[in-house]
C-alpha positions in Angstrom: -31.7 125.7 -195.9 -30.0 127.8 -198.7 -27.3 126.6 -201.0 -25.4 128.6 -203.7 -23.7 126.5 -206.4 -21.4 128.4 -208.8 -23.8 131.4 -208.8 -22.9 134.3 -211.0 -24.2 137.7 -211.7 -23.1 140.0 -214.6 -24.3 143.3 -215.9 -23.3 143.1 -219.5 -19.5 142.7 -219.6 -19.2 143.6 -215.9 -19.1 140.5 -213.7 -20.1 141.4 -210.1 -20.4 137.8 -208.7 -18.0 135.3 -210.3 -18.5 132.0 -208.5 -20.5 131.9 -205.3 -20.5 128.6 -203.4 -21.9 128.5 -199.9 -24.5 126.9 -197.6 -26.6 128.7 -195.1 -27.9 126.4 -192.4 -31.1 126.7 -190.4 -30.5 129.1 -187.5 -27.4 130.7 -189.0 -26.9 134.4 -188.6 -24.4 135.4 -191.2 -22.8 138.8 -191.5 -21.8 139.7 -195.1 -18.9 142.1 -195.0 -16.2 143.4 -197.3 -15.2 146.6 -199.2 -17.7 148.6 -201.1 -18.5 147.3 -204.6 -17.8 143.7 -203.9 -21.3 142.4 -204.5 -22.6 142.1 -201.0 -26.1 143.6 -201.7 -26.2 141.9 -205.1 -25.8 138.5 -203.3 -29.0 139.2 -201.3 -30.9 140.5 -204.3 -30.0 137.4 -206.3 -31.2 135.2 -203.5 -34.7 136.7 -203.5 -34.7 137.3 -207.3 -35.0 141.1 -207.1 -32.0 140.8 -209.4 -31.9 137.3 -210.9 -28.5 135.6 -211.2 -27.1 135.1 -214.6 -25.5 131.7 -213.9 -25.3 128.8 -211.4 -28.0 127.5 -209.1 -29.7 128.5 -205.8 -31.5 126.0 -203.6 -33.9 127.0 -200.9 -35.2 124.2 -198.6 -34.1 121.7 -201.2 -36.0 123.4 -204.1 -34.0 124.9 -207.0 -35.3 128.4 -207.3 -33.2 129.1 -210.4 -35.0 126.2 -212.3 -37.4 127.2 -215.1 -41.0 127.3 -213.9 -40.2 127.8 -210.3 -42.8 130.0 -208.6 -40.5 132.6 -207.3 -43.3 134.6 -205.6 -44.1 131.6 -203.4 -40.4 131.3 -202.6 -40.2 134.9 -201.7 -42.9 134.4 -199.0 -40.3 132.4 -197.1 -37.9 135.3 -197.2 -38.2 138.7 -195.7 -36.0 141.6 -196.8 -35.2 144.8 -194.8 -33.7 147.5 -197.0 -31.7 150.6 -196.3 -34.9 152.7 -196.9 -38.0 151.7 -195.2 -40.5 151.8 -198.1 -43.5 152.3 -195.8 -46.9 153.4 -197.2 -47.3 157.0 -196.1 -51.1 156.9 -196.4 -51.4 153.9 -194.1 -51.0 153.8 -190.3 -48.2 151.8 -188.8 -50.5 148.8 -188.0 -52.0 149.0 -191.5 -48.5 148.8 -193.0 -47.9 145.6 -191.1 -51.3 144.1 -191.8 -51.2 144.7 -195.5 -49.1 141.8 -196.8 -50.4 139.0 -194.5 -54.0 139.9 -195.5 -53.3 140.2 -199.2 -50.7 137.5 -199.7 -51.4 135.0 -196.9 -55.2 135.3 -196.8 -55.0 136.1 -193.0 -58.1 137.7 -191.5 -57.9 141.4 -190.7 -58.4 140.7 -187.0 -55.7 138.0 -186.9 -53.3 140.3 -188.9 -54.1 143.2 -186.5 -53.4 141.0 -183.4 -50.2 139.7 -184.9 -49.1 143.3 -185.8 -49.7 144.5 -182.3 -47.5 141.7 -180.9 -44.8 142.5 -183.3 -44.9 146.2 -182.5 -44.5 145.3 -178.8 -41.5 143.1 -179.8 -39.8 146.0 -181.5 -40.7 148.5 -178.8 -43.3 150.5 -180.7 -46.6 149.4 -179.1 -47.6 153.0 -178.6 -47.2 153.9 -182.3 -49.9 151.5 -183.6 -52.2 154.2 -185.1 -49.5 156.7 -186.0 -48.5 157.5 -189.6 -44.9 156.9 -190.8 -44.2 160.6 -191.3 -44.6 161.2 -187.6 -41.9 158.7 -186.7 -38.1 159.1 -186.5 -36.0 157.2 -189.1 -35.0 154.6 -186.4 -38.6 153.9 -185.6 -39.5 153.7 -189.3 -36.9 151.0 -189.7 -38.2 149.1 -186.7 -41.7 149.2 -188.3 -40.1 147.8 -191.5 -38.6 145.0 -189.5 -42.0 144.3 -187.8 -43.7 144.3 -191.3 -41.1 141.7 -192.5 -41.7 139.5 -189.4 -45.5 139.6 -190.0 -45.0 137.3 -193.0 -43.3 134.8 -190.7 -40.4 134.2 -193.0 -37.9 131.3 -192.7 -35.0 133.7 -193.4 -34.6 137.5 -193.1 -32.2 139.4 -195.4 -30.9 142.7 -194.0 -29.3 145.0 -196.6 -27.4 147.7 -194.7 -30.3 148.2 -192.3 -28.7 151.1 -190.3 -26.7 152.9 -193.0 -29.4 155.5 -193.6 -29.8 156.3 -189.9 -28.3 159.0 -187.8 -25.8 157.6 -185.3 -28.2 158.3 -182.4 -30.8 156.0 -184.0 -28.6 153.1 -184.9 -28.6 151.5 -181.5 -32.4 151.1 -181.3 -32.5 149.2 -184.7 -29.4 147.1 -183.8 -31.1 146.1 -180.5 -34.0 144.6 -182.5 -31.7 142.7 -184.8 -29.7 141.4 -181.8 -33.0 140.1 -180.3 -33.8 138.3 -183.5 -30.4 136.7 -183.7 -30.7 135.5 -180.1 -34.1 133.9 -180.9 -32.4 131.7 -183.5 -33.9 133.3 -186.6 -32.0 132.5 -189.8 -30.5 135.8 -191.1 -28.1 137.2 -193.6 -27.0 140.8 -192.8 -25.0 143.0 -195.2 -23.4 145.7 -193.0 -20.5 148.0 -192.6 -21.1 148.1 -188.9 -18.5 145.6 -187.7 -19.5 145.8 -184.1 -23.0 144.8 -185.1 -21.6 142.0 -187.3 -19.6 140.6 -184.3 -22.6 140.7 -182.0 -25.3 139.2 -184.1 -23.5 136.6 -186.3 -22.2 133.1 -185.8 -20.6 133.1 -189.3 -19.1 135.7 -191.6 -18.9 135.9 -195.3 -16.0 138.2 -196.3 -16.6 139.1 -199.9 -13.9 140.3 -202.3 -12.9 139.8 -205.9 -16.5 138.7 -206.8 -16.4 135.8 -204.5 -17.1 134.7 -200.9 -13.4 135.1 -200.3 -13.4 133.7 -196.8 -16.2 132.0 -194.8 -15.8 131.1 -191.2 -16.9 131.5 -187.6 -17.2 135.1 -186.5 -14.3 135.2 -184.0 -12.0 133.4 -186.5 -12.7 135.9 -189.3 -12.3 139.0 -187.1 -9.4 137.7 -184.9 -7.6 135.1 -187.0 -8.5 135.4 -190.7 -6.6 133.0 -192.9 -6.5 134.9 -196.2 -4.5 138.0 -197.0 -7.3 140.3 -198.2 -9.4 139.4 -195.2 -6.4 140.2 -192.9 -5.9 143.6 -194.6 -9.6 144.5 -194.3 -9.9 143.5 -190.7 -6.7 145.4 -189.8 -8.0 148.5 -191.5 -11.1 148.3 -189.4 -9.2 148.1 -186.1 -6.5 150.7 -186.9 -6.8 154.5 -187.5 -3.7 156.1 -189.0 -3.2 159.9 -189.0 -0.3 162.0 -190.1 0.9 165.5 -189.4 3.1 167.2 -191.9 2.4 170.9 -191.2 2.4 173.2 -188.3 -1.0 174.3 -189.5 -2.4 170.8 -188.8 -6.2 170.9 -188.8 -7.1 169.1 -185.5 -10.8 169.6 -186.2 -10.6 167.3 -189.2 -8.6 164.8 -187.2 -11.1 164.9 -184.4 -13.9 164.0 -186.9 -11.9 161.0 -188.1 -11.3 159.9 -184.5 -15.0 160.2 -183.7 -15.9 158.1 -186.8 -13.4 155.5 -185.8 -14.6 155.3 -182.2 -18.3 155.2 -183.3 -17.5 152.3 -185.8 -15.8 150.3 -183.0 -18.4 151.2 -180.3 -15.7 152.8 -178.2 -17.2 154.4 -175.1 -17.8 158.2 -175.2 -15.4 158.8 -172.3 -12.6 156.8 -174.0 -13.1 158.6 -177.3 -12.7 161.9 -175.4 -9.5 160.7 -173.8 -8.1 159.6 -177.2 -8.8 163.0 -178.7 -7.4 164.8 -175.7 -4.2 162.7 -175.6 -3.5 163.2 -179.3 -4.2 167.0 -179.0 -2.0 167.5 -175.9 0.9 165.4 -177.2 1.0 166.3 -180.9 -0.5 169.8 -181.1 0.5 171.3 -177.7 3.8 169.5 -177.0 5.4 168.2 -180.1 4.6 170.7 -182.9 6.1 173.7 -181.2 9.3 171.9 -180.4 10.1 169.6 -183.4 12.5 170.8 -186.1 10.3 169.0 -188.7 6.5 168.7 -188.2 6.4 165.1 -189.4 4.4 163.0 -187.0 2.7 159.7 -187.6 -0.2 158.5 -185.3 -1.6 155.0 -185.1 -4.7 154.3 -183.0 -5.5 150.7 -182.4 -8.5 149.5 -180.3 -8.6 146.0 -178.8 -12.3 145.0 -178.4 -11.4 141.9 -176.4 -9.3 143.8 -173.8 -11.3 147.1 -174.1 -8.2 149.3 -174.3 -6.7 151.6 -176.9 -3.1 151.9 -177.9 -2.0 155.2 -179.5 1.4 155.1 -181.0 3.1 158.4 -182.1 6.3 158.5 -184.1 8.5 161.5 -185.0 12.1 162.0 -186.2 13.6 164.1 -183.4 15.0 162.9 -180.1 12.6 164.7 -177.8 11.0 163.4 -174.6 7.4 164.7 -174.0 8.2 165.3 -170.3 11.0 167.7 -171.3 8.4 170.2 -172.6 8.5 173.6 -171.0 4.7 173.8 -170.7 4.1 171.4 -167.9 0.3 171.8 -167.9 0.0 170.1 -171.3 2.0 167.2 -170.0 -0.1 166.9 -166.9 -3.3 166.9 -169.0 -1.7 164.3 -171.3 -0.9 162.0 -168.4 -4.4 162.5 -166.9 -5.9 161.0 -170.1 -3.6 158.0 -170.3 -3.2 154.8 -168.3 0.5 154.6 -169.2 3.0 156.3 -171.5 6.3 154.9 -172.7 9.0 156.7 -174.7 11.8 155.3 -176.7 14.4 156.6 -179.2 16.3 154.8 -182.0 18.8 156.6 -184.2 17.5 155.0 -187.4 13.8 155.2 -186.6 13.5 158.3 -184.4 11.2 158.7 -181.3 8.2 156.5 -180.4 5.6 157.3 -177.8 3.2 154.5 -176.9 0.1 155.6 -174.9 -2.4 153.1 -173.4 -5.9 154.4 -172.7 -9.1 152.8 -171.4 
């Protein structure tokens, strides 16, 4: 369906995309992931010519859209794009926003466009918002309208550019559910996202972008669980692991809690488990260890296993001190109430290690 051949994109002397070579097959749902600034959004913008490439070729359904004289507006009608912002017309009702492009660009009758719009609003769960104006909707609902508007053009492929990044956490799920339904229907999609749990759920392939390239391309499980290349391995490990350090008795646990919450949200860790992780770290590190250790140097590593649905919290510190030797037994009982198991070990060269397992 889509083929990139040595595609490049430069802004003056700055080369964002160096040499893009890839094929997107009919029915593929591809998550485009990678560090910020690696050209993920630029890849989508080059594909639909919002930002034309400066080198190489792009083929869509066998037609070279980078060739001189290509009718790019006609090609764009085969692609729908959903942006971070919704770009809805505020002076139009929801249904009018959806009807506008099919009527103007496809020549559809207003009645047919209306009927199709109602069907699409039902599909995205907004059948009761047909005659509302965008300003009366939450951000999550606005994004769902934007998706319905894209679907109204019946595109062969949908491009999602960080579709949930502008949403409050409470609204992310409702948009992700619509995208999951589209993926399940076999719609061809490319999704730029920092939400790795979404990437895993909706994609059958992943493009990991780095160094101006599609650095690694493969099946979703392989990229996330067994990546071949070093940069991909580092990126995936960073996603799965949260590292914290305590080097002062005035440790700010409020800041640490915010980092833990962000980590749990990113990995779709259940609310109850997130609470247990916070409580276990607070009881062990703040209530038990900090008052007792000669030096407040504590390292914490939180690692979540999505396949097994458990979390391992590893805590290391230099002193030989068993948590169950603490004089305040209530803190230890609360610690154990939040953990499935706790193991302690000591090595003269490495110090103490506590490994906690939580579900």
